[in-house]
N, C-alpha and C positions, 0 to 999 in steps of 0.2 A: 052715156060716157060723158065726163065733162069737157067743155071746150079745151083745145090746145091752147096753152098760153104762150107768152113770149110776143105778143103784139099788143099794142096800147087798147085797142078796142075791147078784146076778151078781159084783159086785166082790170079795165074799168068797169066792166060788167059784174065781175066777181066782186070787186071791192064794194060796188054799190049795193049788191045782193045781200051782203053781210054787213053793211053799214061800217066797214072797217076803219078805225081811224089809226093813222100811222103813229108809232111811239118813238118819239125822240130818243129816249134813254136806251133804245135797242139799235139806233143807228140803222133804220130800216129804209133801204133803196132798193126798189124791185126792178130787175131787169126787163126790158120791153124792146129787145132788138134781136131777132132770130138768127141773125148771122153771128152775132156775139156768141150767143148760147152753143151755136153749132161748132164755133172755134173752140170753145171750152171742152167739148165732149171730144172733139179730135185731138186735142193737145193731151187730154188726160189719157187717150189711148184706151177707153173702156170697151172691154169683150163680155161676153155672155159668161166668161169664166170668172168675172170680178165681183168681189163684195165691195161696194162703195158705201163710205161714210159721207153724208152730205151735212155740212154745218150751216144752219140758219137757211132753211128751205123757203122762208116767207110764205107765199100763196102756192108753191109748188112748180113755178115756172120751170126752173132747171131740173127738179126732181122727175118731171114728165120726160125729158130728154134723157135723163139718166136711166129711168126706169125701162126704157125702150132698148137702151144699149147694153146693160148690165145683167148680171145674174140675180143680185139682190142689192137693195139700196136701204140703208138705215138712215133716216133724216132726223136730225136732232134740232128742235125748235124751242127757244125758251119761252115766246109769247103765247100763252094759253088761248088768248083770243083767235090766234091763226089755226089752232087744232082743227075747230070745225070746218074751216075752209079748206085746209089740206085733206080732210077726209071726204070732201066733195070732190075737190079737182084731182085727186089721186084714186078715185073710187074704181077706175078701170085697170088698176095694176095690183095684181096679187103677189108681187115681187118687191113692196115696199112696205117698211115698218116705220112707223112715226113715233119718236120719243119726245115728250113735252119735258125737257130736262136743260139745265145749263150745262153746255158741253164741257166746260172746265170742272165739273163735278162727275161726269160720266167716267167710269172705269173701261176705257177704250181698249185697253190690253185684253181685258175679260171679254168684251163684246166681239174682238176679233177671234178670240179663242172660241166663244160659243158659236158664233155665227160663220165663221170662216176656218175652223180647224186650226187657228193659230197662223195661217198662211198671210203673206203680206196683203194688206188691204191698200185701196185708193181713197184718198180724201179729195173731195170737191167742194169747193164753197164759194158763196159771194160774201165776203167777211164783213162785218161791221167794222169800221176803221179804227174805233176807240179800243177794240180787243184782238185786233190782228196779232200783234207780237205774242201775248201771252197765249193765244191758242196755237200758233205755229211753234213756239219754243216749247209749250207743254207737250205736243206731240212728239217732238224730237228727244226731249230730256228723258221722257218717260219711258223711251226705248219701246213704242208700240211697234209691232210689226207692220212695216209700212214701205210700200214700193215708191209712191209719189204723193205729193200735194199739188192740186191744180187749183189756184184760188184768184179771185178778184179782189184786189187790194187798192188802197190809195196809190196814185203813181209815184208818189214821192217815197213810200215805203218800198215799192218793187224796185226803184232805183237803188235804194240803200242795200237791197238783198244781193244785187249782182256786181256792184262796183268794187274795184281794187284800190289799194293804197295810194295816198297822195291826192284822193279827190275829196270834195268838201262832204259828199254823202257817206263816204266810208266811216264805218264805226263798229261798234260792238255788234249791232245786228248783223252786218255783212259778214263778219268774221264767224258768228255763231252758225248762220245759215249755210255757209260755204264750207264750215267744218262737217256738217251732217248730210249736205246735198249739193247737187249741182244745179244751179239756178239758170232758167231760160225764159227770156221775156217773150210771150206768146203774142200779145197785141196791147196797144194803148186803146183806151176807151172813153170817149168823151161824155160829159154829164148827161147830153140829151139821150143816152142810151138807158136812163132810170127813170122811174117815177117813185117818189118826187125826185128832181134832178139834185144831186150833191152840189156843193159849191166848187169841189175840185175835181180834176181829172183822175181816172182810175186805170187801172193795167191788169192784165192776166198774165201770172206767172206761174211757171211750172217749175217745183222742186223735186228732183230724182233723187231719192235716198241713196247714199253710197252704201254698199255692202260693208266696206271698211273705210273709216276716215282717210282723208288724203295725207294726212301728217300723224306722226306719233307723239304721244305725250305720256308722261308716266303718271300724270295725275290731271284728268279732264277738268274737274271741279276748280282745281287751283288756277289751270291755264285761263278759264274764263273770269275768275276773279281778277287776275292780271289784266286780262283785256278790258273789263268793266273799269278798272282803277285807271287804266291808261287813257280811257276816253272821258271820264267824268270831269275831268278839266283838261280838255284836249290841246289847249295852247300852252300847257306846262312840259317841260321835258320829262322823259320816262324816269330819270334818277329822282326829280322832285315829286312827280306824281305817284310813283310807287313807294318811294322813301316815306312818304306822309300818309301812306294807306293803312287804315286799320284792318283792311280785309287781306292784304297781301302779307304783311309781317316780315318785310324785308328791308334791311338797312340801305341807305344811300350808297353805301361803300360797296355792299353786296351787288345790287343794282350796276353800279359803274363797273365793278369787276366782270359781271357776266356780260355786259354790253362789249367790254374790251375783248374778252373771250370769242365773241361774235364778230369781231372786226368792226364794231359800230362805235361812233363817237359818244361822249358822255352828255352831249346836248341833243341827241336824237329825240324825236317825239313819236308818241304811239301811232299816228296817223301815217307814219311811213313805213311801217312794219308789216311784212306779209304774214299770212297764218303760219307758215313754216317757221318764221322767225319768232313769232310768239310762242309756239310749242317748245322751240329751242331755249328760249329765255325762261320759260316755266320750268324745263328740266333742269337748268343751270341754277336757278333760284332754289330749287327743291334740294339739291346738293349742298347749296351753301347754307 
């Protein structure tokens, strides 16, 4: 059986064995801290009943931990140079499937149907920074049957996902994540826990999917168009930002009237509105 990964010595041995070269375009940073790996598995609450989708397994470091805890793991890896390494490091596990694919092109809903009978799956990943938001939003927006997403991301992104109105990190990502899920920051992870070391700090965050969103909107897509337009030029008032937006198609008068109905001044900015207020604004503008 292949050596257990998660410590620098075994990781270096595997990389040398296959003369592996890190691909900058894939944002590859492999975890080399067993304590962090254990925290991720604990936070994801993996059991033998679970089907886990792992995105970007790398050399299989976290996959080994997931395979020990889960019923089945499907690991999606875009870099074909890592496939022979994964076949080696995961050779001792018969409950792991490796897919050499771009996760953004994988039909995850169908995968959940075929592999887990359509029951909610758990997603666990050490995500490349450049593609974090498209992956997370893709999972939510495509309405994949999902229980939770437990991911390692850039610390700045984790902060954005969990903050509320009036803070500098608050924006469209905060509102989108909090519409679909309850965020919980598991741990901050310094650069020395990775090989090679990234230039910025990371964090593990768990997003527990809501069965039903915490706010009611008559048109989900419209609400998110309003949210995006509100933060595209965040220093603008909502009346100016939405009134000039081609996406929203609401006049300045409509926006002013809706805000008045909500008891808000015409000079209010998007960064001060709660998710509930954005849902209300979206509903009022639709009526207008």
